C-alpha positions as CSV (number, residue, x, y, z in Angstrom):
1,M,35.4,-5.5,31.0
2,T,37.0,-5.8,27.5
3,Q,35.9,-8.8,25.6
4,H,38.5,-11.3,24.4
5,P,39.1,-10.7,20.6
6,L,38.0,-14.3,19.9
7,Q,34.8,-14.2,21.9
8,V,31.8,-15.3,19.9
9,V,29.3,-12.3,19.9
10,A,26.8,-13.2,17.2
11,V,25.6,-16.3,15.2
12,R,23.2,-16.5,12.4
13,H,22.3,-19.3,10.0
14,W,20.7,-20.3,6.7
15,K,18.9,-23.6,5.8
16,V,19.5,-24.2,2.1
17,A,18.6,-27.0,-0.3
18,M,21.0,-27.5,-3.3
19,P,19.4,-29.5,-6.1
20,F,21.2,-32.4,-7.6
21,S,21.4,-32.7,-11.4
22,Q,19.7,-36.1,-11.0
23,P,18.1,-37.8,-7.9
24,L,20.9,-39.8,-6.2
25,E,19.5,-43.3,-5.7
26,W,20.7,-45.3,-2.7
27,G,19.5,-48.1,-0.5
28,S,17.6,-45.7,1.9
29,G,15.7,-43.8,-0.8
30,A,16.4,-41.1,-3.5
31,R,17.8,-37.7,-2.7
32,P,16.6,-34.8,-5.0
33,A,18.7,-32.3,-3.2
34,A,21.2,-31.8,-0.3
35,T,19.7,-29.8,2.5
36,R,22.4,-28.0,4.5
37,L,22.7,-25.6,7.4
38,V,25.2,-22.8,7.0
39,V,26.4,-20.8,10.0
40,E,28.0,-17.4,10.2
41,L,29.8,-16.6,13.5
42,T,31.0,-13.2,14.4
43,L,33.9,-12.6,16.9
44,A,34.5,-9.6,19.1
45,N,37.4,-8.6,16.8
46,G,34.9,-8.3,13.9
47,V,36.1,-11.4,12.1
48,K,33.4,-13.7,10.7
49,G,33.8,-17.4,10.3
50,Y,31.6,-19.8,8.4
51,G,30.6,-23.4,8.9
52,E,28.2,-25.9,7.3
53,T,26.6,-29.2,8.2
54,I,24.3,-31.8,6.8
55,C,20.6,-31.4,7.6
56,L,18.8,-34.7,6.8
57,L,16.2,-34.7,9.6
58,D,13.9,-32.1,11.2
59,F,15.4,-32.1,14.7
60,I,18.8,-30.7,13.6
61,E,17.9,-27.1,13.2
62,P,16.0,-26.8,16.5
63,V,19.0,-28.3,18.3
64,L,21.2,-25.8,16.6
65,V,19.0,-22.8,17.5
66,N,17.9,-23.8,21.0
67,T,21.1,-25.4,22.4
68,V,24.2,-25.1,20.3
69,I,24.1,-21.4,19.4
70,P,23.4,-20.2,22.9
71,I,26.3,-22.3,24.2
72,A,28.6,-21.1,21.4
73,R,28.0,-17.5,22.5
74,Q,29.5,-18.3,25.9
75,H,32.9,-19.3,24.3
76,R,35.8,-18.0,22.3
77,A,36.5,-19.4,18.9
78,C,39.6,-21.0,20.3
79,D,37.6,-23.0,22.9
80,V,36.7,-25.8,20.5
81,E,37.2,-28.6,23.0
82,R,35.4,-26.9,25.8
83,F,32.5,-25.8,23.5
84,T,32.1,-29.4,22.4
85,R,32.0,-30.9,25.9
86,H,29.7,-28.1,27.0
87,V,27.2,-29.1,24.4
88,F,27.4,-32.7,25.4
89,G,27.1,-31.6,29.0
90,A,23.7,-30.0,28.2
91,G,22.2,-33.5,28.3
92,Y,23.5,-34.7,25.0
93,Y,26.1,-37.0,26.5
94,H,23.1,-39.4,26.6
95,H,22.1,-38.6,23.0
96,K,25.3,-37.8,21.1
97,R,23.9,-38.7,17.7
98,A,21.1,-36.1,18.3
99,V,23.5,-33.2,18.6
100,V,26.6,-33.9,16.5
101,M,25.3,-32.6,13.2
102,A,24.0,-29.3,14.7
103,M,27.2,-28.8,16.7
104,A,29.5,-29.4,13.6
105,A,28.4,-26.3,11.7
106,V,29.3,-23.9,14.6
107,E,32.5,-25.8,15.4
108,M,33.6,-25.5,11.8
109,A,32.9,-21.7,11.9
110,M,34.9,-21.4,15.1
111,W,37.9,-22.9,13.3
112,D,37.3,-20.7,10.2
113,A,37.2,-17.6,12.4
114,Q,40.5,-18.7,14.1
115,G,42.2,-19.2,10.8
116,R,41.0,-15.9,9.5
117,T,42.1,-14.1,12.7
118,F,45.7,-15.6,12.5
119,D,45.9,-15.5,8.7
120,S,46.5,-19.2,8.6
121,P,44.9,-22.0,6.5
122,L,43.3,-24.7,8.8
123,A,45.6,-27.4,7.7
124,E,48.5,-25.4,9.1
125,L,46.7,-25.1,12.5
126,W,46.5,-28.9,12.7
127,G,50.1,-29.8,12.3
128,G,50.8,-28.6,8.8
129,V,50.2,-29.9,5.3
130,Y,51.0,-33.6,4.9
131,R,49.7,-33.8,1.3
132,S,48.8,-30.9,-1.1
133,Q,46.6,-33.0,-3.5
134,V,43.6,-34.8,-2.1
135,E,42.4,-37.7,-4.4
136,V,38.6,-37.9,-4.7
137,S,36.5,-41.0,-5.6
138,A,34.0,-40.9,-8.5
139,Y,30.6,-41.7,-6.9
140,L,28.2,-43.8,-8.9
141,F,24.5,-44.2,-8.2
142,G,21.5,-46.2,-9.6
143,T,21.0,-49.7,-10.9
144,D,20.9,-49.1,-14.7
145,E,24.0,-51.0,-16.1
146,A,24.3,-48.9,-19.2
147,Q,24.1,-45.6,-17.3
148,L,26.6,-46.8,-14.7
149,K,29.1,-47.7,-17.5
150,D,28.6,-44.3,-19.2
151,S,29.1,-42.5,-15.9
152,A,32.2,-44.5,-15.0
153,Q,33.7,-43.7,-18.4
154,R,33.0,-40.0,-18.1
155,F,34.7,-39.9,-14.7
156,L,37.6,-41.9,-16.1
157,D,37.9,-39.5,-19.0
158,D,37.9,-36.6,-16.5
159,G,41.0,-38.0,-14.8
160,Y,39.4,-39.9,-11.8
161,R,41.4,-42.9,-10.7
162,S,39.2,-44.1,-7.8
163,F,35.6,-45.2,-7.9
164,K,32.7,-46.0,-5.6
165,V,29.4,-47.6,-6.5
166,K,26.2,-47.9,-4.4
167,I,24.9,-51.4,-4.0
168,G,22.4,-52.8,-1.4
169,M,19.4,-51.6,-3.4
170,T,18.2,-54.9,-4.9
171,P,19.7,-58.4,-4.7
172,S,20.0,-58.6,-8.4
173,S,21.9,-55.4,-8.8
174,D,24.5,-56.1,-6.1
175,L,26.7,-57.9,-8.5
176,S,25.6,-56.3,-11.7
177,N,26.5,-52.8,-10.4
178,V,30.0,-53.8,-9.5
179,E,30.4,-55.8,-12.7
180,A,29.3,-52.8,-14.8
181,V,31.7,-50.3,-13.2
182,K,34.6,-52.8,-13.1
183,S,34.2,-53.5,-16.8
184,V,35.1,-49.8,-17.4
185,T,37.6,-49.1,-14.6
186,G,39.7,-52.3,-14.8
187,D,42.4,-52.5,-12.2
188,L,41.7,-49.0,-10.7
189,P,40.5,-49.0,-7.1
190,L,36.7,-49.7,-6.7
191,R,34.7,-49.9,-3.5
192,A,31.0,-50.7,-3.0
193,D,28.6,-49.2,-0.4
194,V,25.8,-51.5,1.0
195,N,24.2,-49.0,3.4
196,S,23.4,-51.8,5.9
197,A,21.1,-53.6,3.5
198,W,22.4,-57.1,4.1
199,T,21.6,-59.7,6.7
200,P,24.7,-61.6,8.0
201,G,23.9,-64.6,5.9
202,T,23.5,-62.5,2.7
203,A,26.7,-60.7,3.6
204,K,28.7,-63.9,3.7
205,R,27.3,-65.1,0.4
206,M,27.7,-61.8,-1.4
207,L,31.2,-61.2,-0.2
208,E,32.2,-64.5,-1.6
209,C,30.5,-63.6,-4.9
210,L,32.4,-60.2,-4.9
211,R,35.8,-61.7,-4.1
212,P,36.9,-62.0,-7.8
213,F,36.4,-58.2,-8.3
214,D,39.2,-57.4,-5.8
215,L,37.3,-54.5,-4.2
216,Q,39.2,-51.9,-2.2
217,Y,36.5,-52.5,0.4
218,V,32.8,-53.1,1.0
219,E,31.2,-50.4,3.1
220,Q,28.7,-50.9,5.9
221,P,27.4,-54.4,4.9
222,L,25.5,-54.9,8.1
223,E,23.3,-52.9,10.4
224,L,25.2,-50.1,12.0
225,D,25.1,-51.5,15.6
226,D,26.4,-54.9,14.7
227,L,30.1,-54.5,15.4
228,Q,30.5,-58.2,16.3
229,G,29.0,-59.2,13.0
230,H,31.4,-56.9,11.1
231,A,34.3,-58.3,13.1
232,Q,33.2,-61.9,12.1
233,L,32.9,-60.9,8.5
234,R,36.5,-59.5,8.6
235,S,37.9,-62.7,10.0
236,A,35.9,-65.1,7.7
237,Q,36.8,-63.7,4.2
238,P,39.4,-61.5,2.4
239,V,37.3,-58.5,1.2
240,P,38.1,-55.5,3.5
241,I,35.3,-54.1,5.6
242,A,34.7,-50.4,6.0
243,L,32.4,-48.8,8.5
244,D,30.6,-45.5,8.1
245,E,27.2,-45.2,9.8
246,S,28.7,-47.2,12.7
247,A,31.3,-44.3,13.2
248,Y,29.1,-41.3,14.0
249,T,30.8,-40.3,17.3
250,L,34.2,-40.5,18.8
251,A,33.0,-43.3,21.2
252,D,31.7,-45.2,18.1
253,V,35.2,-45.1,16.6
254,G,36.7,-46.4,19.9
255,N,34.2,-49.3,19.9
256,I,35.0,-50.2,16.3
257,V,38.7,-50.5,17.2
258,R,38.0,-52.5,20.4
259,H,35.9,-54.9,18.4
260,A,38.3,-55.1,15.5
261,A,35.3,-54.5,13.3
262,A,36.8,-52.6,10.4
263,D,39.7,-52.5,8.0
264,V,38.8,-48.9,7.0
265,I,36.8,-46.2,8.8
266,L,34.9,-43.5,7.0
267,L,34.7,-40.3,9.1
268,D,32.4,-37.3,8.7
269,P,32.9,-34.1,10.6
270,H,29.2,-33.4,10.5
271,E,28.3,-36.8,12.0
272,I,31.0,-36.8,14.7
273,G,30.5,-33.3,15.9
274,G,33.3,-31.3,14.2
275,L,36.7,-31.0,12.6
276,W,38.6,-31.5,15.9
277,Q,36.6,-34.6,16.7
278,T,37.5,-36.0,13.2
279,I,41.2,-35.4,13.8
280,K,41.0,-37.2,17.2
281,A,39.1,-40.1,15.6
282,A,41.7,-40.4,12.9
283,A,44.4,-40.5,15.5
284,I,42.6,-43.4,17.3
285,A,42.6,-45.3,14.0
286,E,46.2,-44.4,13.2
287,A,47.4,-45.8,16.5
288,H,45.9,-49.2,15.3
289,G,47.2,-49.1,11.8
290,I,43.7,-48.4,10.3
291,P,43.4,-46.0,7.3
292,V,40.5,-43.5,7.2
293,T,38.7,-41.5,4.6
294,L,35.7,-39.2,4.5
295,H,32.1,-39.9,3.9
296,S,30.1,-37.6,1.6
297,G,26.6,-36.3,2.4
298,G,26.5,-33.7,-0.3
299,E,29.1,-31.0,0.9
300,L,28.8,-27.5,-0.3
301,G,31.8,-25.2,-0.6
302,F,32.5,-24.6,3.1
303,S,32.4,-28.3,4.1
304,Q,34.2,-29.4,0.9
305,S,37.0,-27.1,1.8
306,A,37.0,-28.4,5.3
307,Y,37.3,-32.0,3.9
308,V,40.3,-31.0,1.8
309,H,42.0,-29.4,4.8
310,L,41.4,-32.5,6.9
311,A,42.7,-34.8,4.2
312,S,45.7,-32.6,3.7
313,A,46.7,-32.7,7.4
314,I,45.8,-36.3,8.5
315,P,48.5,-38.8,7.5
316,N,46.4,-41.9,7.6
317,M,43.6,-40.3,5.5
318,S,45.4,-42.2,2.7
319,I,42.3,-43.4,0.8
320,S,40.5,-41.1,-1.7
321,I,37.7,-39.2,-0.1
322,D,34.1,-39.4,-1.2
323,S,32.4,-36.4,-2.9
324,E,29.0,-35.9,-4.4
325,R,29.6,-32.3,-5.5
326,V,29.9,-33.2,-9.2
327,Y,26.1,-33.7,-9.1
328,F,25.3,-30.3,-7.7
329,A,23.6,-27.6,-9.8
330,D,25.3,-24.7,-8.0
331,D,27.0,-23.7,-4.7
332,V,26.8,-21.0,-2.0
333,V,30.4,-19.9,-2.0
334,R,32.5,-17.9,-4.5
335,S,35.2,-19.9,-6.2
336,A,34.1,-23.3,-4.9
337,P,36.6,-26.2,-4.7
338,T,36.9,-28.1,-7.9
339,V,38.3,-31.4,-9.0
340,K,41.1,-31.5,-11.5
341,D,42.5,-34.9,-12.7
342,G,40.6,-36.7,-9.9
343,A,41.9,-34.5,-7.0
344,F,41.2,-31.4,-5.0
345,S,44.0,-28.9,-4.4
346,L,44.3,-27.2,-1.0
347,P,42.3,-23.9,-1.1
348,D,44.1,-20.6,-0.9
349,G,43.5,-18.2,1.9
350,P,43.1,-18.3,5.7
351,G,40.7,-20.5,7.5
352,L,38.6,-22.5,5.1
353,G,39.6,-20.2,2.3
354,M,36.0,-19.9,1.2
355,Q,33.9,-16.7,0.7
356,P,30.1,-16.8,1.1
357,D,27.9,-15.8,-1.8
358,F,25.0,-14.2,0.1
359,D,22.8,-13.9,-3.0
360,K,23.1,-17.7,-3.4
361,L,22.5,-18.3,0.3
362,D,19.2,-16.4,0.0
363,H,18.3,-17.9,-3.3
364,Y,18.6,-21.5,-2.1
365,K,17.1,-20.8,1.4
366,V,14.3,-23.2,2.3
367,D,11.9,-23.7,5.3
368,H,11.7,-27.5,5.0
369,I,13.9,-30.4,4.4
370,R,13.8,-32.1,1.0
371,G,13.6,-35.8,1.5
372,A,16.6,-38.0,1.8
373,Y,15.2,-41.3,3.1
374,L,12.0,-41.7,1.2
375,D,11.4,-41.9,-2.6
376,A,8.6,-39.8,-4.0
377,R,8.3,-42.1,-7.0
378,R,7.2,-45.0,-4.7
379,P,4.4,-43.8,-2.4
380,G,4.3,-45.9,0.8
381,W,7.7,-47.3,0.3
382,F,10.4,-47.1,3.0
383,S,13.7,-48.9,3.5
384,T,14.3,-51.5,6.1
385,K,17.7,-52.4,7.6
386,P,18.6,-55.1,6.9
387,A,16.6,-55.4,3.7
388,Y,17.5,-58.9,2.5
């Protein structure tokens, strides 16, 4: 029996660690590098597609190898919805957060292979290009006020017009970080990410203190499961509330909307299980008048291209997307997406529009995960949620 041209016939993967030019300091630790899984998927027609996902924890690669890849080989590249539900049906409907990251790399490769087969960029497969320029937010880390000001000024000089600063690391730096960046950026949009560090009482007090800075939003102020608490914060004060860690699955997004817990939702295809799941989640938010944007976990070229295609095609992805790639030392694709005047342009070419650099994939290949949640400079330290 002749195989369907889009049948998946082979899958291989690389685990790579891309160093940052400086450790990225956040409320859960310090990240020296971004560890990613890159997947190559081959179809019966000979077309190869590529996908990528975040690899923060040790279980992600075994789930990819033992569950996701064998299931993918039972499907065609066009069977994205069926593939997704098949993986959940392998027991992961009970444990969705345990599988979404592993699933996302293969799902992205399925889309890339489809686009390459039909000679179509991904955005055109999802309803067409709604915007050709995708604004990106300058991402600021650490607690040193002078360094934050210098970094903000460099981003400003490079044409960025949207800014994001990490807070939630120490009580004393919550205000000083915002104040330092705001002193440089003026009236340009600025948002702050707490990473669930606050108790409800601290959140009420800090949001009142932050009110004069007119923040675009405060991201994930409370523990990720506390949707009722986020809803109460929304109703009690004027600073918009954005949720990120609370929105890892499609069901999470539905619950956020039901609880009226967010003014903005940050989506991430790696944390929701794929590009199609992201599009569906954005539609849920759109139906309720909620804008969405994209969370960054250190995207290499494949995922960064996927982000640009998503933001190009989704109407309510109207807020500048996050990106950490300015801190990367290198990439594993040829002609990686670049920011010009604070925005990404839609990549040329079918599918993702990215070509792998196999020498780089081999060069950065690792057999272990470089830490994301602990800080080697502080032996014995670990974060707690909430912290204060």
